[in-house]
C-alpha positions in Angstrom: -24.0 26.5 -168.5 -27.5 27.0 -170.0 -30.3 29.1 -168.9 -34.0 28.7 -169.9 -36.0 31.7 -170.9 -38.7 32.7 -168.5 -42.1 34.3 -169.1 -41.9 37.8 -167.9 -44.4 39.7 -165.8 -46.0 42.9 -167.1 -43.5 45.8 -166.4 -46.2 47.5 -164.5 -46.2 44.6 -162.1 -42.4 44.7 -161.6 -42.3 45.8 -157.9 -38.5 46.1 -157.6 -38.2 49.3 -159.6 -37.6 52.4 -157.5 -37.9 56.0 -158.4 -35.5 58.9 -157.8 -32.7 57.0 -156.2 -29.5 59.0 -155.3 -26.6 57.4 -157.1 -23.6 59.3 -155.4 -23.6 56.8 -152.6 -23.2 54.0 -155.1 -20.0 55.3 -156.6 -16.5 55.5 -155.3 -16.3 59.3 -156.3 -19.4 59.8 -154.1 -20.8 62.2 -156.8 -23.9 62.2 -158.9 -27.6 63.0 -158.9 -30.6 60.7 -159.0 -31.6 57.9 -161.3 -35.2 58.4 -162.6 -35.7 54.6 -162.1 -33.4 52.2 -160.3 -33.4 48.4 -159.6 -31.0 45.7 -158.5 -31.0 42.4 -160.4 -30.0 39.3 -158.5 -30.7 36.8 -161.3 -30.8 36.6 -165.1 -34.6 36.7 -164.9 -34.5 40.0 -163.0 -32.2 41.5 -165.5 -34.7 40.5 -168.3 -37.6 41.9 -166.3 -35.7 45.2 -165.8 -34.9 45.4 -169.5 -38.6 44.7 -170.4 -39.6 47.6 -168.1 -37.2 50.0 -169.8 -38.3 48.8 -173.2 -42.0 49.4 -172.4 -41.3 53.0 -171.2 -38.7 53.8 -173.9 -36.0 54.3 -171.3 -32.3 54.4 -171.7 -30.4 51.8 -169.6 -27.1 52.2 -167.6 -25.7 49.1 -166.2 -24.0 49.8 -162.8 -21.4 47.5 -161.3 -19.3 48.8 -158.4 -19.4 52.4 -159.4 -15.7 52.5 -159.4 -14.9 53.9 -162.9 -17.7 56.4 -163.5 -18.7 60.1 -162.9 -22.5 60.5 -162.8 -24.0 63.8 -163.8 -25.2 66.2 -161.2 -28.8 66.0 -162.6 -28.5 62.2 -162.5 -29.6 59.7 -165.2 -33.0 60.1 -166.9 -33.5 56.4 -167.5 -33.2 53.1 -165.7 -30.1 52.3 -163.7 -29.7 48.5 -163.6 -27.3 47.4 -160.8 -26.3 43.8 -161.5 -25.9 41.9 -158.4 -25.7 38.3 -159.6 -23.5 36.3 -157.2 -22.0 32.8 -157.0 -18.8 31.0 -157.9 -18.7 27.6 -159.6 -15.6 25.5 -160.6 -14.8 22.8 -162.9 -11.4 20.9 -163.0 -9.6 21.0 -166.3 -6.3 19.1 -166.1 -3.9 21.3 -164.0 -6.2 24.3 -164.3 -9.6 25.2 -163.1 -12.4 26.8 -165.0 -14.2 29.3 -162.6 -17.5 30.8 -163.5 -18.4 33.9 -161.4 -21.5 36.0 -161.2 -21.0 39.5 -162.6 -22.1 41.1 -159.4 -19.3 39.4 -157.3 -16.9 42.1 -156.0 -13.7 41.7 -157.9 -11.4 41.8 -154.9 -13.5 39.1 -153.1 -12.9 37.0 -156.3 -9.2 37.6 -156.0 -9.2 36.7 -152.3 -11.2 33.5 -153.1 -8.7 32.5 -155.7 -5.8 33.0 -153.3 -7.5 31.0 -150.6 -8.0 28.2 -153.1 -4.4 28.4 -154.3 -5.5 29.3 -157.9 -3.0 31.6 -159.7 -3.5 34.3 -162.2 -5.4 37.1 -160.4 -3.2 38.1 -157.5 -1.4 41.0 -159.3 -4.9 42.6 -159.7 -5.6 42.7 -155.9 -7.4 45.7 -154.4 -9.0 46.9 -157.7 -12.5 48.1 -156.8 -15.6 47.2 -158.7 -17.3 44.0 -159.8 -16.4 41.1 -162.0 -18.7 42.3 -164.7 -17.0 45.7 -164.6 -13.7 44.0 -164.8 -14.6 42.3 -168.0 -16.1 45.4 -169.6 -13.0 47.5 -168.7 -10.5 44.7 -169.2 -9.1 45.5 -165.8 -5.4 45.4 -165.6 -2.7 46.1 -163.1 0.9 45.3 -162.4 1.5 43.2 -165.6 -1.7 41.4 -165.5 -5.0 41.8 -167.3 -8.5 40.4 -167.0 -8.2 39.1 -170.6 -5.1 36.9 -169.7 -7.3 34.4 -167.8 -10.8 35.3 -169.2 -12.4 32.4 -171.2 -15.9 33.5 -172.0 -18.9 35.4 -170.6 -22.6 35.0 -170.7 -24.2 38.3 -171.9 -27.5 39.9 -172.9 -27.4 42.2 -175.9 -30.1 44.8 -175.1 -30.4 45.7 -178.8 -31.3 42.2 -179.8 -34.5 41.0 -177.9 -35.7 37.5 -178.4 -39.4 36.6 -178.6 -42.6 38.5 -179.2 -42.4 42.1 -179.9 -45.0 43.3 -177.4 -43.4 44.6 -174.3 -45.1 42.4 -171.7 -43.8 39.2 -173.4 -40.5 40.4 -174.7 -37.5 38.6 -173.5 -33.8 38.4 -174.3 -31.5 35.6 -175.2 -28.4 34.8 -173.1 -25.4 34.5 -175.4 -22.0 33.0 -174.7 -19.1 35.2 -176.0 -15.6 33.9 -176.1 -12.3 35.8 -175.3 -11.3 36.2 -179.0 -14.7 37.8 -179.8 -14.5 40.5 -177.2 -11.9 42.6 -179.0 -9.9 43.2 -175.8 -7.4 46.0 -175.8 -5.5 47.9 -173.0 -8.2 48.7 -170.4 -11.0 48.3 -172.9 -13.2 45.8 -174.8 -16.1 45.7 -177.2 -18.4 46.0 -174.2 -16.8 49.2 -173.1 -16.8 50.7 -176.6 -20.6 50.2 -176.8 -21.5 51.3 -173.3 -24.9 50.3 -172.2 -25.6 47.7 -175.0 -24.4 44.6 -173.2 -25.2 43.2 -169.8 -22.6 40.8 -168.5 -24.3 38.2 -166.3 -21.3 35.9 -165.6 -17.8 35.3 -166.6 -15.6 32.2 -166.8 -11.9 32.3 -166.1 -9.2 29.7 -166.5 -6.9 29.7 -163.4 -3.8 27.7 -162.8 -3.1 25.4 -159.8 0.6 26.4 -160.0 2.3 29.7 -160.7 3.4 29.9 -164.3 3.9 33.7 -164.7 7.1 35.5 -163.8 6.7 38.7 -161.9 8.1 41.3 -164.3 6.2 44.6 -163.8 8.5 47.6 -163.2 7.8 51.3 -162.9 9.6 54.3 -161.2 8.2 53.3 -157.8 7.7 49.4 -157.9 9.7 46.5 -159.3 7.8 43.2 -159.0 10.8 41.2 -159.9 12.7 42.5 -156.9 10.3 40.8 -154.5 12.1 37.6 -154.7 15.4 39.2 -153.7 13.8 41.2 -150.9 12.0 38.2 -149.4 14.8 35.7 -150.0 12.3 33.2 -151.6 9.7 33.1 -154.4 6.8 35.3 -153.2 3.6 33.4 -152.2 0.3 34.7 -153.6 -0.4 36.3 -150.3 2.9 38.1 -150.4 2.3 39.3 -153.9 -1.2 40.5 -152.9 0.2 42.4 -149.9 2.9 44.1 -152.0 0.3 45.1 -154.6 -2.0 46.5 -151.9 0.8 48.5 -150.3 1.8 50.0 -153.7 -1.8 50.7 -154.6 -2.2 52.5 -151.3 1.0 54.5 -151.9 -0.4 55.5 -155.4 -3.7 56.5 -154.1 -5.6 53.8 -156.0 -6.8 51.7 -153.1 -10.3 52.1 -151.8 -10.4 49.7 -148.8 -11.5 50.0 -145.2 -8.5 50.3 -142.9 -6.3 51.7 -145.6 -5.6 55.3 -146.7 -8.3 55.9 -149.3 -9.7 58.8 -151.3 -13.0 59.4 -153.1 -11.9 58.9 -156.6 -12.2 56.6 -159.6 -8.4 55.7 -159.7 -6.5 56.6 -162.9 -8.6 59.2 -164.7 -6.8 58.9 -168.1 -5.7 56.1 -170.3 -2.1 55.6 -171.1 -1.5 57.0 -174.5 0.3 55.1 -177.2 2.6 57.2 -179.5 4.9 56.6 -182.5 8.6 56.5 -182.2 8.8 59.9 -183.6 6.4 61.3 -181.1 8.3 59.6 -178.2 11.5 61.3 -179.3 9.7 64.7 -179.4 8.3 64.0 -175.8 11.8 63.2 -174.5 13.2 66.4 -176.1 10.5 68.6 -174.7 10.7 67.0 -171.2 14.4 67.5 -171.1 14.0 71.2 -172.2 11.6 71.8 -169.4 13.3 69.8 -166.7 16.0 67.3 -167.6 16.6 66.2 -163.9 12.9 65.4 -163.5 12.8 63.4 -166.7 15.7 61.3 -165.4 14.2 60.8 -162.0 10.8 59.7 -163.3 12.2 57.0 -165.5 10.8 54.5 -166.6 7.8 56.6 -167.9 7.6 55.0 -171.3 7.5 51.4 -172.6 8.4 50.3 -176.1 5.8 48.0 -177.7 6.4 45.1 -180.1 5.2 47.3 -183.0 7.7 50.0 -182.3 5.2 52.4 -180.6 5.6 53.6 -177.0 3.2 53.4 -174.1 3.4 56.7 -172.1 2.6 57.2 -168.5 0.1 60.2 -168.4 1.2 61.0 -164.9 4.7 61.8 -166.2 3.3 64.3 -168.7 1.2 65.9 -165.9 4.3 66.4 -163.9 5.3 69.2 -166.2 2.0 71.1 -165.6 0.6 73.0 -162.6 -1.5 69.9 -161.8 0.8 68.4 -159.2 0.1 66.1 -156.4 -2.0 67.9 -153.8 -3.4 70.5 -156.3 -6.9 71.7 -155.3 -9.4 73.4 -157.5 -12.6 74.1 -155.6 -14.0 70.9 -154.2 -11.9 68.7 -156.4 -8.2 68.1 -156.6 -5.3 65.9 -157.4 -4.4 63.1 -155.0 -1.4 64.0 -152.8 0.0 60.6 -153.7 -0.6 60.3 -157.5 -0.8 62.8 -160.2 -3.2 60.8 -162.3 -5.9 60.5 -159.7 -8.6 63.2 -159.4 -10.2 63.2 -156.0 -13.3 64.6 -154.4 -11.9 66.7 -151.6 -15.2 68.1 -150.4 -18.9 68.1 -151.6 -17.8 67.9 -155.2 -20.0 68.2 -158.3 -19.6 66.2 -161.4 -19.2 69.4 -163.4 -16.2 70.4 -161.2 -14.5 67.0 -161.9 -15.1 67.5 -165.6 -13.7 71.0 -165.5 -10.5 69.9 -163.8 -10.1 66.9 -166.1 -10.6 69.2 -169.1 -8.0 71.6 -167.9 -5.4 68.8 -167.3 -6.1 67.4 -170.7 -5.8 70.8 -172.6 -2.6 71.6 -170.7 -0.8 68.4 -171.6 -2.0 68.8 -175.2 -0.5 72.3 -175.3 2.9 71.3 -173.8 3.4 67.9 -175.5 0.9 67.7 -178.3 -0.5 64.5 -176.8 -4.2 63.8 -176.6 -5.3 62.2 -173.3 -8.4 60.1 -173.3 -10.5 59.5 -170.3 -10.5 56.1 -168.7 -13.4 57.2 -166.5 -16.8 57.0 -168.0 -19.2 60.0 -167.8 -22.8 59.0 -167.3 -25.6 61.5 -168.0 -25.3 65.1 -169.0 -21.9 66.4 -168.0 -20.2 69.5 -169.3 
């Protein structure tokens, strides 16, 4: 897919820019102040126009997707918030698989539903995850044994640090680049896009989906065993049955934000799963058993050995040995009654309160287990 560069209007003539737009309503946490400038871009040309406006006024740019993995500062964002709303789904047959190119503004779960309706496999285990396709690529969305990077082929992006064309702001433009899977440096719930927040604008993404199921359902934790679905149902589960099971489990874990389902104002899992050495893992087991051996046994599996000999640890397990239990409340924020890893807005919360609770949780885990938790949720603006 190729896109021609367009001649941009003067930024002062760009009428879609709004001032002082409240951002809380655009996030799943429902927290945050105002954007100094705000715009929605429904096309690549509108993205370029917005970037030209920001460059002319020397503004920082924050690219907003579904607002599902961010905490926005109480005093807002002193720059331009660019909400990318590029839509559309196009397909191209490729043997027994289908190349699907999706606008980055398409709601991720709408894309999952579309794939199921069209009997295309590969996304159903990631049902119910909030946010947009662009955000899924940036965060390398993953759930129940599947990751965005498993089916991702390439994306069309704009690198905001590399404008193309004349240097004067009114004629400045940006080149649309194609970047392939192997160039994205994907890792667990991360990518090169996430590690350089604000630099890249994903305008569309291409995925390779199968016309027949080729992946065995193997995810297992202490609440959910995907492999047991076949035995429970008496047949190989359909995509719809897999989706329904995933939605039910996401609801039980407080990570579903969906009308008609039990939901909370949150950003889902607040911390990344830490990876530790074998020696560290042994120390964690020892410490957990010293504190409460029965709890350690009941919460298994809470660690997963990796091919390199390291272990992936469930941060929720570590938090079970702190005061930050399910249902814990601290002012207007708290811990979900359904999942230890989910911080929720229980009232009219402020970003500073969320940050304070997250900091307390992190420091307590470090003190008990000597394990450093890293935020999965991105802080936008000045948050202390």
